N, C-alpha and C positions, 0 to 999 in steps of 0.2 A: 604512580598513583593508581590505586585499585579502583576500578569502575564498578558501580553497583547496577543491578538489573533495573531496566526501565525503558521507556520510549524515548527515542532520539529524534525521529522525524515522522510526521504523519501528513499525508495528502489525501484529499477527497475530490472526486470529479462527479458531476451530475449531468443528466439530460432531463427532459421534462418528465420522464417516466422511470428512469433507472439511476442508480448510484454505484460508485466504485471507490474503495479506499485502499490505501497501501500505507503500512507503517514499518519503520525500521526499529527494531528493539534489540536490546542486549539482554538475553534471558538469564535465568538463575543458574544455568549450567556454564555460563561464560561464553556462549555462542552468539554470533550475529544472525538475526533472523528477520526476513521480510514477510510480514503477514498481509495477505490480500483478502479483502471481503467485498462482496457485491450483492446486489439485489434489486428488486423492483420497488418503487415507491407505492405505497398503498397495497402492498402484497406481502405475504408471509414467506414468499420464496426468496431464498438467499443462499450464499455459499461462502466458503472460506478455504484458503490454501496457504500453507506455510512453506517458505523456502529458506533453507540454510545458505548463508553467503560467507565468503572467506573472511571479510573484514568490513569495517564501516564504509570504506571507500567503494567497495563493490556493492554494498547495499544502496548507497546514494546513486550509483550508476544504474542499478536495476530500477529504482524508482523513477529516475529520469527517463529511462526507456519506456516504462509504463506510461509516463506522462505523454510521450510522443505518440504512442499507440492509441491512447484514449482520445487525444485531440484530433487524430486523423480518421476516426471512425465516422460513419454516417448513420444517424446524426452525430456530430462531434460532442464529446463531453466537455463541459466547462469546469475549470479548476475552481473549487469553492474555497479551499485553504490548503 
C-alpha cells in the first residue's frame, strides 16, 4: 500500500511561559521527518528544526526521547497532547 504525505504523530509540551512541539510526518518526497518547533508564550520569538529519520519507528523513538528530555527540564514541561 502506498502511503500519502501527511502528519502521523504530533505532541506538544508547555510550561507557564514556553511551548515545544514535535511532529512526525511523511513528506512529499517519501521521507520520514521529525519537525520540532518551540517558542515563548506571548512572544514572537520562536524556532523550528527539521530532522530526517530512517523510518516511522525511529521517528517514534526520537519523539519519545524528546518527551523524556522535556519532562526532566527545570521547570518541567507538561504534555498537552
